[in-house]
C-alpha positions, 0 to 999 in steps of 0.5 A: 801394345802398339801394332805396326803397319807392314810396309809390304802391304801398305797401298802405294800412292801417286803415279804407277811406275812405268819405264819412262824418263822426264825430259825438260825442255824450253819451248819458244812462245810461238811454238807453244802457241802452235801446240795450244792451237793443235790441242784446241782442235783435239776432241779431248783437249789433251794436256801439253805433255800428252799432246807432245807425246801424241805428236812425237808418236805420230811423227816418229812412227811415220819416219821409222 
């Protein structure tokens, strides 16, 4: 007799679900160079996506 795996109890894989949306953009090399320089100045050296999120949060919270 075969035992099937209950999908309700199966552990999930990958990233946890959050309320977000992917945004794909093209960025000029000169701007990427500035972004990479900013990243190099950070103590924890965030990834480009994380750096962009931090910069957006910082800029938008000041203007809001």
